[in-house]
Every structure is written in structure tokens, then in C-alpha cells.
N, C-alpha and C positions, 0 to 999 in steps of 0.2 A: 290751751298754749300753744302758739305755732312753732312748730318745729324750725331749726336750723340748719342749713345745709352746708358742707365745704362748697368751696368756689368750682373746685372740677364734678362736681356733682352733674351728671346725666343719666337718663332713662334708656338702657338697652330694649330692645322690643321685645316681648314673648307673645306667642300665639292668644287669639282672644279663644277666651271658654267656649262660649257658643260655636264657636266652629267645628267642634268635635262632636256635639250634637247634629249639627245639620249634614254632616260628611257623607251620611246615608239618602240625602238626598239629591237629586242633580244639581248640579254647579250651577247650571243656567236659572237656577231659582235665586240664586244669589245675585241679586242684582249691583250692591256696590259694597264691596270688603274690602275694609281700610284697616289694616293690622295696626293699629295705634294705643294696645294696652302696653302698659309699664310697668316695671317691678322696680320700685324707689332702694337709694342705697340707702344704709346704715343711717339715720339720721345720729345727730351728736347730741339730743336730749330726750329722753324718756318722758313722756306724758303721764298723767296721774291716773288712779283707777277710773278716779271720779270723770274724768275727760272722754276716760274711753268708752265706760259705761254713757255718756252724754254721744256720743259717735253710735255706738249699738242702739242705742233707743230711738236716734233720728231714721235709721236704717228701716230698725223694724216695724216704727209707727208709719214709716210711708208703705212696706210690705202691706200692713192691713187693711192698706184703704185700696190696695191692688183689686181686680177681682179675682175670683176663685182659683181660674187654672192657674193664673201668674202665681198667687201665694203658693200654691202645691209646686211649682216650678222654683219657687226659691225655698223650698223646706229647708234648705241647711241653713239658713238664716233663722239663729235660735241661740237663744243664752248660754246653750248648752256646749256649743261649738266656739271654739275663738274667732274673732272676724277671718284671721287668714284662712281658714276652712270654709268661709261663706262662699259660695258659688257667686263668680264676676266681681268678687271683693280682692284686691291685695292689698296690705297692709305694711309697715314700717317694722322691723325686730321691735320696735318699743310699742305696738300696737296700735297705733293711729291710722284710720283709714286712708291710704295714699294714692286708690286707682280704684276705680267702679266702670265696670265693660260688662256692658248687658246687651250688645249688639246683638240682634237678629232673633229675639229671645222671645217672641209673641207676646212681649209686656202690653198690659190693658190697663187704663186708668190716668191716674192726673201726677203731676208735680206739685199740687196745693199741700199735700202732710209730708212734705219732705225739706227737712230745715237746714238748709247749706250752712244756716251758722255755726250749727253742731259739727261741723266737718271741716275744719278749719285747715287740713294740712292735705286736702285733695288736691290731686296735682293733674288727674285728668277724669273724663268724664264719657262717655261712650254711650247712649240710649239709641243710636239710631237703627234704622229698619224696625221698628216696632209700631206698635197700635196707639199709641199714646197721643193724649187729647189735651185739651185746656190750654190756660196761660202758662207763660214762665214768670215763676215770682220773681218779687223783686230783691228778695233776700238773696237771690245767686250771686250779687255784686258783694257777698262777706265771703268768699271761698277766698282760700289763699293766694296772696301775691305771687305765689308761686304757681300757679295755676295755666297750663301751657294748651290744653287739648279741650275742647266743648264741642260735641257731635251730636245735633237733634234732630239730623238730617231723616227723609223717609218717615215721617209719624204725622199726625194730625193735629199738630199746636195751632191755635189762633191768636188773634190778639195781635197787638204791636212788639214791635222787637223793642224788649225792656230798655231803655238808657241805662240801667246798672250795670248791663255789661259792661261798660264804659271805663267801669272800676276795674276790669281784670286785664291790667296793662302787660300780662309777661304771656297772653295766649299768642299761640302760633298756628293754631289752627282752629277755625271757626266754622263749622257749617249749621245752618239752619233750613237747608235746600228742602223743596219737594214738600212742604208742611202748607197751611193756610193762614199762613202771619198777612196782616194789611196794614195799613200805614205807608210812612215814609221810614227812609234810611238817613236815621238821627246824622247830626254831626259830630256824635259824641262817638262815631266810628275813626274817627284822627286819632283817639287816645293811643287805639289798638296798634302800637308802633310797630310792635315785634310780628304782627301777623305774617304769615307767608301765606296763607292759602285762608280765603274767604268765599264762601258758597253760601248763595243766598238764592238760588235759581226756584224756578218752580214753586210760586208762591202767589201772593194778590199784591205786592208791593206797589206802593201810586207815588205821585211825587217825581224830583228830580234826583239824580246822582249827587250829593254833596261832593262841593268841590275840597271837602275834607278828605275824602278818598285820595287825594294826592299826597297827602302827609304819608301814607304806607307806604314806605320805600322798600320794604321787605320783600313786598310779595313778590309771588311766583305766578299765584294761579288766582283769577276773578273771574266769578261766573256770578251774572247777574241776570241771565237768559230767564223768557219766560213767567214775565212780571206785567205789571202794568205803569211801566216807566217811562216820564214825559220829559221835555224840555231839552234842552242842549246836554251835548258832552262838552266838560268843563274843561277848558287846556291844561289845568292841575294834571289830567290824565298823563299828561307827557313825564311826571316827576316817577313814574315808577319805572325805573329802568332795568329792576330786574324782572319783571311781569315774561312770563313764556306763553302765559293762555290769557286770553281778555274774551269773555263772552257775553255781549251785549243784544245778543239776536230776541228776536219775537219779544219786543216791550213796542213803545209808540214813540221814542225818541225820536226830535226833530231838531234842526238847523242842521248845518254842516258840519263834516268830520274836522276837527281842529288839525291844522297841519303839524300840533304838536304830536300827534300820533307818530311822525314820523323818528321821533326821539326813543320808541321801546326797542333800542337794536337788539335785546333778549327776544321777543317774542315770536312765537313758533307758530300760533295759534290764534287766529284775529278774525272773530264772527260779528258780525254787525245787520246782518239780515233779517228783512221782514219787520222795518221800522219806516219812519217818516221822514228820512234825510235826504237833504237838498243839497245842491250846489255840487261842484266837480270832486271827481275823486282825488286827492290831495298829491303832490306828488313827492312829498316825502315818505310817504306807505312804500314807495318804490326805493328806501334805502334801508329796508328791514329785509338786510340781505337773508335771515335765518328762517324767514316765514316758509312754513311748507303749506299753509291753509290761508285762505284769504276771502271769505265769504260777505259779499254786501250785498246779494240779491235781493230782490222787493223791497224798492226803497225808490224814492224821487230823484236820484243824482242825474245829475245835466252835464254836458262836454265832452269831451273828447277821453278816450282812454289815453292815459300817460306812455309816452313811447317808450318812457324810463322802465314800463314795466318788464322788460329784457332782462333788468337786472336782478329780477327775483328767481335765482337758476334751482333753490332749491323747492320750489311751489311743485305741490303735486295734487292740491285741489284748488281751483279758482271759479268762483260763482259771481258773476257782474250781473246775470239775467235780469228781467222783470226791472229794468230802471227807463231811463230817459238818455240814454247815453247817446253821442251821436253816431251814425250809422257807418261805422267805417273801424276797423281794427287794424291796428298798426303791425306792421312786417316783424316787430321786435319780440311778438309775441310768441315767434317761432324759435326763441332762444330759450325758452321754457322745455328743456328738454325732460324733466322729471314730472311733467305736468302727465297726470293720468284721468282728471276728473274734470271738467271744463264747461261751465253753465255760460254763454254766450247767445243763447240761439235765437234773441230779438234785433240782434245787431245783424244787419244783412250785406256787406260788402267790404272787401279788403282795399284798403289805401294801394 
């Protein structure tokens, strides 16, 4: 039975359980730490004992499929303990599993024996920074309609990104970064209209960025860097008016930078370096007055640096080197008083 929540339902954060264990190690060993584990408020409907047993069985079945060291680490997962005493598991007062957070816990194994269909009230799942591999099972699309956070980042997952993720329409955070996913970013991504954070960087993704990405109007952070993405940047990117971070660098993107990039009025960090982009730097970029970082180096951009570059008074980092820009630097670049990191070393003379 799926639980019902009051309209004021919210998820106050608490510290992730593995953090206490790894506190003895240098903080520099933790490359990415997201405090996203949450404790659900009291549900309005209690689940039956049968349903509770099904949830426990789903987790225990997954546990025994993992390697021996991982099983020892999850020794608290036992029918002798209620699930709210299981390491990394949070439950509703009804007994239903609401959150599973095993970030940075050294897990080894796959997800093939984790029956997501038996966890209908799961709200967040964080398995990031482990050594899990294999593919993502298609039954992940059967998680609760209220499911909001999915973090599989920094593992060894393979295969394609399953289109069944498109059923998780309440997702606000999706990270599949730093894995070995291949294939294309499919149009189903446009179904996830509540996403504020989408991290797909450091994979082996190919094909073009689907124009449906422009439907994700709530996005604040979009990171697709270090893949094999090709094709042009669709003008629909201009719909993402809430973006503060856009990383498309280190791909094989081609074509020109669309003028619509100038509609991203909230953007602070824009990185498109190390691609095959051509044409001029669009003057509309100079309307992005919140920009602090603009990286366009190592492309095939041509033409002059826009004189309106001087409008970007908050810039601290500007890399335009390794392009085919006209050999002149507009004097307006001297208006960038906050600039402390400048890459223009192929441009030879001032106007």
C-alpha cells in the first residue's frame, strides 16, 4: 500500500550514517559528500505486517547478493531488528522504508537482486561513492510517485540509462555521474519536470543533447561534461531560466553557440570548453551579468571578442584561448575588475 502524506509534507535533513564511520579518515578522501538523507514525517496510513515483511525481504535479498565484506558491514540488517534500527535505513513510524542512504560505505555488488517494486514508499535513495556495478534494473520505475532523490554517482554502473527513470516524475535530484553509462540521453528526460539538479558527467554517453532538456525549467545545475556527446546545442537550452551552473565541456559538440544562451539570466558558471564549436561568440552571452566563470577555450570559435564583454562585471574566470578568434582584445575587457584568471594567450594585440 502506498502511503499518503499531508500537503505540507517536508523532508528535514539529517547527517548521513556513513559520515560518522569515515570521520576518522582525512576529509580529502571524501570526494563528494551530499547531505541528502532525510527522515519522513509520520504517514497517515499504517502498512500491514505482510507489506512490512515484503520490504524487509527485498532488502535482505539484496544484502545476501552483495560481497561478504559488504554483508558484514550491513550486519544490523536482520529480522531480529526492526528496520528503523538497520544501518542506513530510515522508516516511517508505520514501519515502511522511506529512505536508504549508504553513501561512501564500500558496497560491492549489483542492483539486480534489489526489488524496487517491494519498496513502494521509498522517498530517497543514495548509493553514491561505492563500488556497485552492472546495469540499473528497469523495475526502478516502480518506486513511489513521491520519490525525490536518486544518487548513483561515483560507482561502476554500465549499460544505458533506463527510460523507466522517466516514470519518477517527482525527482528533484538525479545523479548518475562518474560511472560507465553509454548510449544516448533519451527524450524521456523531459518528463522529469521537477528536477533541480541533473548530473550525468564523467560517463561514456554519446549522441546529441535532446531538445527535451529544455522542458526542465526548474533546473539549477546541469552537468553533462566529460562524455562523448555530439551534435549542436539546441536553442531550447534558453528555456532553463533558473540555471546557475551549466557544464558541457569536454565533449564533441559542434555547431554554433545559440543566441538563446543569453536568456539564462541566473547563470553563474558556464563551461563549454574542449568541444568543436564554431562561429562567433554570441553577443547575447554578454547579457549574463551574474556570470562569474565563462570557459570557451579549445574550440573553433571565430570572429572578434564582443565589445560588450565589459558588461560581465562579476567575471572572475575567463578562458577564450585555443580558438580562432580575431587577433585583437577589446579595451572593454579592462572593465572586468573582478577578473583573476584570464586565458587569452593566442590573441596578440590590443585595439
